[in-house]
N, C-alpha and C positions, 0 to 999 in steps of 0.2 A: 652603435659605440664601432662597429668594425669598418665602417666606411668612415669615421673620423681619424680611426687609428692608420687607415691608409692614406688617408688627406694630409696627416700631420708626417707620416713617413716619407711619403712623396715632397711635403715642403723642405723636410730636412735632405734628402737628394737633390731637389734642385738648389738647393743652398752650396751643397757641395759642388753640384756641376756648374755653379756660376761664381765662386771665390776662390775654388783651388788654384786654376790657372794664375797663378801669380810670382811664381818662383821661378821659372823661365827654364831654358834648355841650352846646352850648347853642344855646338856641331860635333859628331863623333868623326875620327879620322876616316877616310874611304868615302864619305857619303855626305853629299850635300844637301842644303835643306829642302830642296824641291823633290831629291829621292825618298827622305826621308818621312814627307808628307805623305807619301804613299805607301808607307811603310809599317804595318800595325807592330812591328817587333821595337821600332826605333824608339829611343828614350828621348821623345819630342813631346813636349808640354803644348796643350791645343784644346781648343774649343770649338765644336762644330752645331749648327743648325742645318739639318738635312728635312727636307719636304719631298714624301713620297705619295704618288698618286696612282693608285690603281684604277685602272680603266675599266675593266671587265674582270669577272668572276667565275672559275670551273665550277659547272653545276649551278649557277646561279645566274640567271637572265637579269639583263636591265639595270644592274648595281654597280657602283663604282664607291670609291674609299679613299681617305687622305689622313695620313698620319705623317707628324712632326715629329723627329729625332734630335734629343740633345743629348750632344756625348763631349764628356771631357776626358781627356787623358793626361796624366800627371805622373812623370816619371819621380822615383824617391830610391832611398838606399837605407839597407839593414847591415850594416857591417860591411864585408865585402861585396855582398849580394846588390846587383842592379834590379829593381821591380818598375814596372809600369802597371798603374791602376787604372782602368777603363770603366766610367759610369754611362750605361745609356738608358733614357728615359723617353720611353715613347707618349705622346699627346695624340690621342685618335680624334681630328676633329670631323670625319665623316666616314660612315662606317655603314654596311646592310643592315644592321641589326638597329640603324637608327640611333644608338648610344654613341655619345661623345665623353670624352675625359681622360683620365691618364691610364695608362698599360701597365704593365708589370715592368719592374726597373731590374737591370742585368748589370752585375759587376763582377770585373774579372780581375786579379791579381796576376802579373805575369813575370816570373824570375827570369830575367835574358841575360845570355852567355854569347860574347862577343867572338867571332872564329875570323879568320884570313878570309874565308868565303862569305861571311855575312853574318847571320844571327841564329842563333834556337831559343827557346825559352818553354818555360812550365809552370802551372801553378792552377789555382782552383779558380771556378767560376760558380757565382750563385746568381739566382734568382728571388727577387723579392714580390710578395703580392700585395704591389701599390695600386692596383688598379682600381677605378672609383666605381665601378659596374662589374658584376658577373660578367656579362658580355663581352668586356674588353680585356679580361686576365685568365689565368689558370685558375686562380686562388689557392695558389701552392707555393710552400717554401721549397727552393729545387737547389741541387750542387753538384759539382762533379770535376773532373780533371781538364784542363785545356792545356794544347800544345801546340807548337807549329816551329817552322824555322821560315827564313828569307835568305837567298843566295843574291849577291849582286854583284853585277859587272859595270864597266862604263856604259851607262844610257839603259841598261837592264834590270829589271828587279822581277824574280820568281820564287814562288814558295807556296806555301800551305799552311791553313790555320785552322785548328779543331778545338771545338766546346761541345762538352757533354752536360747534360744537366738531368737527374734524377731528383722526384720529388723524394722528400722524408717526415713533411708535416703539411696541414692544411686541411682542406673542407674534404672529409672522408666521402662526399657524395659526387665530387667533382671527378673528372678521368686525371689518372696519374700522367706527371708529366717522366718522359722516358725518351729523349731525344739526343740525338749526336748530330750538329753541325760542322760541316766540312766547307771552308772558305780558298779556294784556290786563287793565287796572288800572281796574277803577269802584268808588268807595266813597262812601258818604253819611252824613255824621254825625247822629246820633240825639240827644235829649236824654240828658242824665244821663250824660254819656260813653260812650253805645252808638252802636255804628256796624255799617252794614251794607253789604256789596259783594259781588264776585266772588270765589270762591277763587283759590290760584295758579293753575290752569288752564293747566298746561305744554302747550301746544297743539305737538306733535312731528311734525317733516316729517324722515323718513330718506330722505337723497339715495341711499344704496346700493339701497333697496327702491323709490326712486321713488314714495313714498307716505307718507300722514299715517297715522301709528300711534300717534299719540292725539289724540282730540278730545274733550278733557274740558269739559263745562259745569258750574258749582256756585256754592254761595254761602256767604258767610262772614258769620258775627255774632259781633261783639266786645265786648267792656267793658273800660275803663280804669279802674282802681284805684289807690290808693296805700296801702302797707303804711309809716308813718311817713313818711319821705322819698323813698321807693323807689317809682317809678311801674311798675306791672304790668299788662300787658294780658292778658286771658284771651279766646279766641277757638275756636268750634268752626265745623267747613267739613263740606259733603259735594258730591260730585262724581259724576258719571256720565260714562262713557267710551264715546261713539259709535262710535269705531272698534274695527270686531270683528272684523277680518280676522287679527288676530295674536294671541299670548299677552300679555294685559294685562289689569290690572283691570278690572272692568266697571264697579265704584262702589267708592268710598272713604271715607270720615268721618276726620276728623282734630282732635285736642284741640291747642291751642298756648298755653303760657306764655311770654310775651316778659316779660323784664325790660330795662326801659330806664335808661341814666344821664346825664342831664340835668347842666348846669353850671348853676350859680344864676350 
């Protein structure tokens, strides 16, 4: 019954991911589409498919893993407030546990505020136990605050984004979720719609372990192209994780296709 509930929750999440990107986005003054594609605070409708391959694991020999991330970002308004809802659903296709299937879904709703220098935002982030196998998820419900800012100038984007998740329900036999995730953002625009910057670099502090469990450093190269009227960003990234005291990917590469939906 529990697995069936996770399956139907995940199906609903996939439906949300696939069908929400239909209303579009209008470019905001002072920021072009290329820069907005690299800005997590931009009111940009998008849907992306990312393949993440982990070649080695700390504290585990001769193992690798692969995950496909489905992510949809949807801007909307409540009265005068501008929101960005973002849903991320991981699909594990290869893992050291030899298990495959859905992992836990993460949703955040960021309320964003425009400033002359860029944007800042704040809102809730939530984790849902949609994993189809115990080895692929936390088996916990978790929530917490998310906040961040992005400053921009001609050709340069920089800032930081923070998410915090603390479990409040779920399987009492499983370890509690109590993490803070910090994502630095640096991106430079290059000629011919290329850009280079930091990868997602989800630096993670685990409050239960009282330690940094992920300290990645990485670089991302991206190119924005158009297929007819549809803008698509292709990107590739490499990360190395310097936190080696726990079972975690040592290095990873990813390739992302991001579909953008601007309003003219």
